PAMARMI-570199 format. One record per residue (C-alpha): x, z, y; residue in three letters; residue number from 1. Coordinates in nm, 3 decimals, padded with zeros to 5 digits. Each point is the difference from the previous one (the first is absolute). Example, Ala and Ser with C-alpha at 12.3 -4.5 7.8 and 13.67 -1.06 7.14 Angstrom:
<recs>
REC      xx      zz      yy resn resi
REC  01.230  00.780 -00.450  ala    1
REC  00.137 -00.066  00.344  ser    2
</recs>
This chain:
<recs>
REC      xx      zz      yy resn resi
REC -00.099 -01.984  02.649  met    1
REC -00.277 -00.226  00.117  thr    2
REC -00.363  00.046 -00.098  asp    3
REC  00.018 -00.291 -00.245  leu    4
REC  00.309  00.147 -00.171  gln    5
REC -00.170  00.338 -00.026  ala    6
REC -00.315 -00.157 -00.153  cys    7
REC  00.215 -00.201 -00.251  ile    8
REC  00.196  00.315 -00.089  thr    9
REC -00.318  00.200 -00.060  ile   10
REC -00.149 -00.289 -00.202  gly   11
REC  00.304 -00.023 -00.222  val   12
REC -00.005  00.375 -00.057  cys   13
REC -00.368 -00.011 -00.086  val   14
REC  00.050 -00.286 -00.240  leu   15
REC  00.297  00.170 -00.170  gly   16
REC -00.193  00.321 -00.043  thr   17
REC -00.308 -00.181 -00.133  met   18
REC  00.211 -00.201 -00.240  leu   19
REC  00.162  00.317 -00.147  thr   20
REC -00.342  00.166 -00.032  arg   21
REC -00.199 -00.294 -00.147  phe   22
REC  00.264 -00.177 -00.210  leu   23
REC -00.021  00.240 -00.300  pro   24
REC -00.379 -00.048 -00.020  phe   25
REC  00.045 -00.379  00.015  ile   26
REC  00.280 -00.017 -00.261  leu   27
REC -00.158  00.257 -00.238  phe   28
REC -00.378 -00.028  00.017  pro   29
REC -00.207  00.272 -00.167  glu   30
REC -00.136 -00.224 -00.271  asn   31
REC  00.352 -00.107 -00.112  lys   32
REC  00.244  00.209 -00.212  glu   33
REC  00.284  00.139  00.205  thr   34
REC  00.338 -00.119 -00.134  pro   35
REC  00.192  00.255 -00.205  glu   36
REC  00.301 -00.021  00.233  phe   37
REC -00.212  00.094  00.301  ile   38
REC -00.148  00.298 -00.188  arg   39
REC  00.351  00.104 -00.100  tyr   40
REC  00.111 -00.012  00.363  leu   41
REC -00.305  00.205  00.097  gly   42
REC  00.116  00.274 -00.231  thr   43
REC  00.374  00.007  00.078  val   44
REC  00.024 -00.089  00.368  leu   45
REC -00.153  00.327  00.137  pro   46
REC  00.267  00.203 -00.177  tyr   47
REC  00.276 -00.241  00.115  ala   48
REC -00.118  00.025  00.363  val   49
REC -00.004  00.380 -00.014  ile   50
REC  00.351 -00.001 -00.147  gly   51
REC  00.124 -00.229  00.279  leu   52
REC -00.160  00.226  00.261  leu   53
REC  00.165  00.310 -00.145  val   54
REC  00.337 -00.170 -00.006  ile   55
REC -00.049 -00.129  00.354  tyr   56
REC -00.092  00.347  00.124  cys   57
REC  00.297  00.166 -00.166  leu   58
REC  00.270 -00.261  00.074  lys   59
REC  00.134  00.170  00.311  asp   60
REC -00.001  00.363 -00.128  val   61
REC  00.338  00.152  00.049  asn   62
REC  00.059  00.269 -00.258  val   63
REC  00.330  00.084  00.167  phe   64
REC -00.164  00.048  00.342  gly   65
REC -00.124  00.320  00.163  ser   66
REC -00.324  00.032 -00.192  ser   67
REC  00.141 -00.138 -00.329  his   68
REC -00.322 -00.188 -00.068  gly   69
REC -00.200  00.318 -00.049  leu   70
REC -00.302 -00.098  00.213  pro   71
REC -00.036 -00.319 -00.206  glu   72
REC  00.042  00.178 -00.328  leu   73
REC -00.249  00.272  00.090  ile   74
REC -00.253 -00.261  00.117  ala   75
REC  00.044 -00.202 -00.322  ile   76
REC -00.056  00.305 -00.219  val   77
REC -00.304  00.091  00.209  phe   78
REC -00.142 -00.350 -00.037  ile   79
REC  00.046  00.000 -00.376  val   80
REC -00.159  00.347 -00.026  phe   81
REC -00.300 -00.091  00.221  ile   82
REC -00.053 -00.331 -00.184  his   83
REC  00.011  00.163 -00.341  arg   84
REC -00.235  00.274  00.113  trp   85
REC -00.259 -00.202  00.197  lys   86
REC  00.060 -00.357 -00.125  lys   87
REC -00.074 -00.134  00.349  asn   88
REC  00.244 -00.255  00.142  val   89
REC -00.103  00.037  00.362  leu   90
REC  00.019  00.377 -00.015  leu   91
REC  00.345 -00.023 -00.150  ser   92
REC  00.125 -00.244  00.261  ile   93
REC -00.151  00.186  00.289  ala   94
REC  00.111  00.343 -00.123  gly   95
REC  00.354 -00.121 -00.073  gly   96
REC  00.029 -00.167  00.336  thr   97
REC -00.132  00.303  00.184  leu   98
REC  00.231  00.238 -00.187  leu   99
REC  00.302 -00.223  00.059  tyr  100
REC -00.077 -00.027  00.371  met  101
REC -00.034  00.377  00.029  val  102
REC  00.323  00.049 -00.189  leu  103
REC  00.207 -00.239  00.217  val  104
REC -00.163  00.103  00.329  gln  105
REC -00.003  00.378 -00.041  tyr  106
REC  00.197  00.124 -00.301  ile  107
REC  00.307 -00.223 -00.036  phe  108
REC  00.080 -00.040  00.369  val  109
REC  00.375 -00.006  00.063  trp  110
</recs>
């Protein structure tokens, strides 16, 4: 890649990033009412994204394999418990990830 191509690539990446950051503020200024559909998407999309992430993370779990999906099930129950108890998303994610990694690295080693 030549220097000119590298500069063009970096410029396009910067413009794309700036566009995605500034476009909502341009389309929906503070002094204008936000459209009802956009507010609706703001309330339902976070739950939809979390649902998609859960499905994506569990799509390759083999319940007929050697661990029978137990590390995943234990981690999910732990995440639900921690989230209900502390109501902290980052703590739930970090704790569940840490527990899952400990389970698959040290406990469910076949």
